[in-house]
C-alpha positions as CSV (number, residue, x, y, z in Angstrom):
1,M,175.6,-133.8,10.8
2,T,175.1,-130.0,10.4
3,L,172.6,-127.7,11.8
4,R,170.1,-125.7,9.7
5,T,170.6,-122.0,9.8
6,T,168.2,-119.1,9.7
7,T,169.3,-116.3,7.4
8,L,168.7,-112.6,8.2
9,S,168.7,-110.0,5.4
10,G,171.3,-107.6,6.7
11,Y,169.7,-106.9,10.1
12,S,167.4,-108.6,12.7
13,C,163.9,-109.2,11.3
14,F,161.9,-109.1,14.5
15,E,158.4,-107.8,15.3
16,R,158.0,-105.5,18.3
17,E,156.1,-106.8,21.3
18,H,155.7,-104.6,24.4
19,S,158.7,-102.4,23.2
20,F,160.9,-105.5,22.9
21,L,161.7,-107.9,20.1
22,S,159.5,-110.9,19.8
23,S,160.0,-113.4,17.0
24,F,162.5,-114.1,14.2
25,L,162.0,-114.1,10.5
26,T,162.6,-117.6,9.2
27,G,164.3,-117.4,5.8
28,P,166.5,-119.4,3.4
29,L,168.5,-122.2,4.9
30,T,172.3,-122.2,4.5
31,M,175.1,-124.4,5.7
32,P,177.6,-123.3,8.5
33,G,180.5,-121.2,7.1
34,T,184.1,-121.0,7.9
35,I,184.2,-121.0,11.7
36,P,186.5,-123.8,12.9
37,R,184.3,-126.6,14.2
38,D,186.1,-126.9,17.5
39,E,186.3,-123.2,18.3
40,I,184.0,-122.0,21.1
41,H,181.9,-118.9,20.5
42,W,178.7,-117.3,21.7
43,F,176.1,-118.3,19.0
44,P,172.7,-116.6,18.9
45,M,170.5,-119.4,17.8
46,Y,166.9,-119.7,16.5
47,V,164.5,-122.2,18.2
48,S,161.1,-122.7,16.5
49,Y,157.7,-122.8,18.2
50,R,158.8,-121.0,21.3
51,R,160.7,-124.0,22.6
52,E,163.6,-121.9,23.9
53,L,163.0,-122.8,27.6
54,T,162.9,-126.5,26.8
55,V,166.2,-126.2,24.9
56,K,167.7,-124.2,27.8
57,Q,166.8,-127.0,30.3
58,A,168.4,-129.6,28.0
59,L,171.6,-127.5,27.7
60,D,171.6,-126.8,31.5
61,D,171.4,-130.6,32.1
62,K,174.4,-131.1,29.9
63,H,176.3,-128.2,31.6
64,I,176.5,-126.2,28.4
65,E,176.5,-122.5,29.1
66,N,173.6,-120.7,27.5
67,Y,171.5,-117.5,28.0
68,I,168.0,-116.4,27.3
69,P,167.2,-112.7,28.0
70,M,164.3,-112.5,30.4
71,K,161.9,-109.7,31.4
72,L,159.7,-109.1,34.4
73,V,156.0,-109.4,33.8
74,L,153.4,-108.1,36.2
75,E,149.8,-109.6,36.1
76,H,146.8,-108.7,38.2
77,K,145.2,-111.9,39.6
78,D,142.6,-111.9,42.3
79,K,143.3,-108.3,43.2
80,Q,147.0,-109.2,43.7
81,I,150.0,-108.4,41.5
82,V,151.7,-111.6,40.4
83,R,155.3,-111.3,39.1
84,S,156.8,-113.7,36.6
85,M,159.7,-113.9,34.2
86,E,159.4,-114.6,30.5
87,P,161.8,-114.4,27.5
88,V,162.3,-111.0,26.1
89,I,162.7,-112.5,22.6
90,H,160.8,-115.7,21.9
91,N,162.6,-118.3,19.8
92,L,166.1,-117.0,20.7
93,I,168.8,-118.6,22.8
94,F,172.5,-117.8,23.0
95,V,174.7,-120.9,23.3
96,Y,178.4,-120.9,24.3
97,S,179.8,-123.9,22.5
98,C,181.4,-125.1,19.3
99,I,180.0,-126.4,16.1
100,N,181.1,-130.0,16.8
101,T,179.3,-130.1,20.1
102,L,176.2,-128.4,18.7
103,S,176.1,-130.9,15.8
104,H,176.3,-133.8,18.3
105,L,173.5,-132.3,20.4
106,K,171.4,-132.0,17.3
107,M,171.8,-135.6,16.5
108,F,171.5,-137.2,19.9
109,C,169.5,-134.8,22.1
110,P,165.9,-134.6,20.9
111,D,165.2,-131.4,22.9
112,C,168.1,-129.7,21.1
113,A,167.0,-130.7,17.6
114,P,165.2,-127.4,17.0
115,L,168.4,-125.3,17.2
116,Q,169.4,-123.4,14.1
117,Y,172.3,-121.0,13.6
118,M,171.5,-117.4,12.7
119,T,173.4,-116.1,9.7
120,F,174.0,-112.7,8.1
121,K,173.0,-112.9,4.5
122,A,175.6,-111.6,2.1
123,R,174.8,-108.4,0.3
124,T,176.3,-109.5,-3.0
125,L,176.2,-112.8,-4.9
126,E,180.0,-113.1,-4.7
127,Q,179.9,-113.2,-0.9
128,S,178.8,-116.2,1.2
129,S,176.5,-116.0,4.2
130,T,178.2,-115.9,7.6
131,I,177.2,-117.4,10.9
132,I,176.6,-114.7,13.5
133,T,178.6,-114.9,16.7
134,V,178.9,-112.4,19.6
135,E,182.2,-111.3,21.2
136,E,182.5,-112.8,24.7
137,A,183.3,-109.4,26.4
138,R,180.3,-107.8,24.8
139,M,178.1,-110.8,25.6
140,R,179.1,-110.7,29.2
141,Q,178.1,-107.0,29.4
142,F,174.9,-107.7,27.6
143,M,174.0,-110.5,30.1
144,K,174.9,-108.3,33.1
145,A,172.7,-105.5,31.9
146,M,169.8,-107.8,31.0
147,D,169.9,-109.4,34.5
148,V,169.3,-106.1,36.3
149,L,165.7,-106.1,37.6
150,D,164.6,-102.9,35.8
151,E,161.1,-102.0,37.1
152,K,161.5,-98.4,35.8
153,N,161.6,-99.6,32.2
154,R,164.9,-97.8,31.4
155,R,166.1,-100.7,29.4
156,T,164.9,-101.6,25.9
157,L,166.0,-104.2,23.3
158,V,165.6,-103.0,19.8
159,P,166.3,-104.5,16.3
160,Y,169.8,-104.1,15.1
161,D,170.2,-101.4,12.6
162,D,173.3,-99.8,11.0
163,A,172.0,-96.4,11.9
164,I,172.0,-97.3,15.6
165,F,175.1,-99.4,15.6
166,G,177.2,-97.0,13.6
167,N,178.7,-93.7,14.7
168,E,178.6,-94.6,18.4
169,G,179.9,-92.0,20.9
170,R,182.6,-92.4,23.6
171,R,182.8,-95.4,25.8
172,I,181.2,-95.0,29.2
173,K,180.4,-97.0,32.4
174,F,177.7,-96.7,35.0
175,I,179.4,-96.0,38.3
176,R,176.3,-96.1,40.5
177,G,172.7,-97.2,40.5
178,D,171.1,-100.4,39.4
179,F,173.4,-100.7,36.3
180,E,176.7,-100.0,38.2
181,G,179.7,-101.6,36.4
182,I,178.0,-102.0,33.0
183,E,180.0,-100.5,30.1
184,G,178.9,-99.5,26.6
185,T,178.9,-96.5,24.3
186,I,176.9,-93.3,24.6
187,K,174.4,-92.3,22.0
188,R,171.4,-89.9,21.8
189,I,168.3,-92.0,20.9
190,N,164.9,-90.3,20.8
191,K,166.5,-87.2,22.4
192,N,167.6,-89.2,25.4
193,R,171.2,-89.9,26.2
194,S,171.6,-93.7,26.4
195,L,174.2,-96.3,26.9
196,I,174.1,-98.9,24.1
197,I,175.4,-102.5,23.9
198,A,175.1,-103.6,20.3
199,L,175.1,-107.3,19.3
200,K,175.9,-106.9,15.6
201,H,173.1,-108.2,13.3
202,V,171.1,-109.4,16.4
203,G,169.9,-106.4,18.4
204,V,170.8,-103.4,20.4
205,L,170.3,-103.0,24.2
206,V,169.5,-99.4,25.0
207,I,169.7,-98.1,28.6
208,T,168.4,-94.6,29.3
209,I,170.8,-92.5,31.4
210,D,168.8,-90.8,34.1
211,H,171.6,-88.7,35.6
212,A,174.9,-87.6,34.2
213,T,176.5,-88.3,37.6
214,D,175.7,-92.0,37.2
215,I,178.3,-92.4,34.5
216,E,182.0,-91.9,33.8
217,F,183.8,-91.7,30.5
218,L,186.4,-94.4,29.7
219,D,188.2,-92.6,26.8
């Protein structure tokens, strides 16, 4: 049993929603590529019809590590401000597992049936599409940065683009403040110095640097 995969044409095809990414482009279906079936990776995966929280609960119940980036939402109800959390990107979940386990879940867990791999579409006919995975160290930094309660809106998740991902500056780390301990590369975006954590072909997390004294250079 193999999982269906969603193909992206060279970069993440999301629509913007409240300065964040919202939904994936569904595209041609391909079969999983050359990743060993028993090798554990972080897989960004597509879930149709905004069922990502249902899938997350099913994975949690089976003790399979997973992650959905969440954001704080403020609503005014009865003259009060109500806080809630909702996915930054609907239809997306990151799963830390292997192809064998995911195939088993697809077959025997109804709530996991919607899972589809994300693949990077080859630019030439001679090349095959590739399942997208995220390096564990980069994924851990991404999760750490996303889990900071950022009420000042210094953090933005934008579509992956070679212009953003390429030509990064020196590696830096926040040494104080809400994002203390988070590492990435420095780049000027919209005239602001920012720390970026790029998940190749998925998205780029951009954190605005308020004060130069908040960071140190690692190289």
